[in-house]
Phi, psi and omega in degrees: 000320180294319178296321179298322179296319179295321179295319178297318179297320179295317179297321179295319179294324177296319178298319179297318180294319179295324182284325187259355181083206186259011185286304185270149169269159179304148181297330179301316180292323178296319178292321178297324178296319178294319180294328181298331181282325186252319182228076186299328178296318178294323178296320178298317179294319179300312182292325178296324178290343182255009186297320181289322184290330185291342180293339179272354183277162174299165184300319182299324178289321178298317180292324176295320179297314181296320177297319178294325178296318178295319181297312182297319178297320179294318179295329181273009179060035173271122186288132178282136182243356181209150178252011185295317183291312186291329177295320177297319180294314181297317179300319181296309184289334173292318182288327182265358174050054176277099186294337180281323186256344182298315177300321179293321178297317176299318182298312183286338170295320175297321178294320179298312181290335173295316178293329180281356178083014181258080185298315180300318179294321178297316179297324178299313181288324176297320177297319177297320179298318179296320180288334182273356182294147176290159180301327181224148175093359182252024185294322181297311179292324178299320179299318180293319181300308183293325178295317179294320178296320177297321179295318179296316177298322180294321177299326180274007182061028175263072191291330180293315177293323178297319179299319179298317180292317180296326177294321177295320177298322178299318179297322178294315178298323179294319178294325180278349185057043181267104184295315181298316178298321179295323179297313178296323181295315177300317180297314182294321177297320177297319178298322180295317177296324178296319177294330179279357180077033179239079187296328181295312178295321178298316181299317180299312185288323178293322176296323176298320179296316180296315183295318180294321179295320179292319181298320181271007176061034174265078188296322179296318178291326178296316179295322177300313179294327177298321178298317177295323179293325178298319178299322178294319179295322176296321179296325181263010175062034174260080192289325179297313179294322179296319179297319179296319180293319179295322179298319178288323182292332182279358181292317180221069184288133175284144185302322183289340183255004184294320181301315179294321179295318179297320180297314180293322180295318179296317180295319180295316180297319182293319182288337180261013174084008180262072187295320182298318178295322178296319178298323179300311181291323178294325177295319176300317180294320181296336181266326190224006182277180175289170182297327177291317180294322179296319178299313180298317183293317181295320179295317180294319179295325177295320178295318179296319179297322177295319178297328180269005178060037175257087187295321182296315179295319180297318179297317181297315182291325178293321177297317178295317179302315181297321179295315179294323180295319177296320179297319181293319179297317177296319179296315182291325178295314179296320181294320179297315179297318181296317181293320179296319180293315179296320180293325177296312178298321180296318180294323177297314180296319180295323179294320177296315179297319180295323180295315179297315180295322179295322178295317177297316179297323181296315178298319180294319180294323178297318181296306181291329176296319177299316177298319180295320179296318178299317179296319180295318179297318178297314179297322179295320180296316179297315180295325180293318179298315179295322180296316180296318179298317181295317179295323179294319178296316179298320179295319179297315180296319181294319179294322177297320179294318180295321179295322178296321178296318180293323177295318178296325178297318179294322181290327182273049179236154181297324180297318181296320178294319179297319178297322178295321179295324176296320177295321178297317179298319179297319179294322179295321177296319181290330178297323181292329181267346185280160176276180184299316185293318184277345184290331181294316180293319179296322178297320180295319179296320181296316179295323179295317178295321178296319179296317179299319180296321179296319179295318180294322178294321177297319179295317178297320179296321179296319179297319179295317180294321179296315179296322180293320180294321180289320180293330181266005182286159179296326180297316180297320179294321179295323179294320178295320176296320180295322180292333180274359181292152181280317182287123183293328182292334179286344181281337183284138184274144178254180185299318180291330177293317180295324179296319179293319179298316181298317180299320181293316180296316181290335176291317181280320181238086189301323185266017187297309186294316181296321179290322179297310180285346171290331176287322180203115190281354186241037172294141178283168179297321178297318179294322178296320178296321178299317181296322177298316181291325175298318181294332177281352179087021180280138180291152181303321179298317179290327176300317177299321179294316183290331182258006180062041177229156177284165180297322180296323179295319179293319179298316179296323180294319179294318178295322181292322179293322177297317181292324178299321184281313188257352177076004178227159179288143179215171180276151181301322182292334175295323176292324178299322179295321178297318180295322180294336180283335189284000000 
């Protein structure tokens, strides 16, 4: 009758699937998924009762059923002994690209390989699960992934990597506002710091775990964290604090943590002089502890027996200790070889995957890099054209300004004034011979020439007065005294001397510096100093002495400045005339 009911239910579910397409999963699986989170034992029983019926379902339903069976068993703490089912599930969801279930399939593949002792393979699947998570809504599964990865790293004594994973799990718990998850995260982070040899950080995080558990009235979790805290206090030899934590941890000890609590209690009692109590806990460990705890307990009991001169008991405990020690060495040797072999295979697979991904990235980078280079070259060409146009315009303006200065220099000469006076005399002669109509134009030309001559004479007079003022200045006199000094090092000018010279020149000739750099904006500091001394009327030989340069160097600098401004070679004295005009 029961089998008939399952067959009817299966037929009904098949009809539902045919009518609705591939969107919904059977309600039975949905209920089993909900039970797996809260009552995993009930979910396992529910799924076991539906094992025969699921064979009639489509493949997608069968794979969903198998994934739920692995999930429910994992939640019920049933140790996985084979990876055949989960490999089939992972292959199916990878090929069908089920974005909702693929991260979960990867996660439980990692859990299976963790139980099988293949840590590298488990880490590989946990990493795939993390990468396959959706951008939003996957915080719960992400917390489990990072917590499991941290545990695996911690087993391998890779505490730094474990700490990074536990911190990510903490962020997920914080986003979910999961108090229980946060308590475990604080505890795990504290354990990682303890493994890294940072007791202060470990103490802070373990205390946070205890405080949060007490605040949220999670007494069992608080006692669990107290046990971990006791181990830290024993490590740092804070025996009073360790005793208080052990007393609280022993109120509700979890079966899985009893061995560790007994070990810490025995160590605490022995270090605080309570040898009989320590013997009591070591005896419990020797009878029911883990193989590591039994080895420690037998060795400690043998030492106590020797102290009490009980040779028979000491001999018995040493024999037991040796047996447990040999078992642990054999176990650790096999585990080391297994881990090395698994890690080697894992590294080979990872290297192949990295090579393929690197090749894909290289082609993609070449493509986008080529586009980027073309864009950069185009932008550079446009910017270069604009730059050349701007520089050409600046050069044209600068050359026009320089030509005006040279023209003014030619006009402000005695020869130019004498030529104008000759023109005025010629105009006066022609005025006497001209008629009434033509005399007006000649008179206007004569007055214009007279006016120009007056302006030129004023300019010449200003130049003479400026030169006289500079030659009679205190700065010029100080320079002459410096040139007459015997010690050559005293003749060279310092920074404060140049500042004083510049102030004096700009006082007498206010626009000197702006007009000089208006001719060419990139004169060096040395060239500017030469121009200041030229304006003061210092001879080139003396300029070389004051600037610690030879006469040929000063001559070359003057010639070079002329060429910079006018673009053609010129004589040094021509540049001196230009400076005198500014």
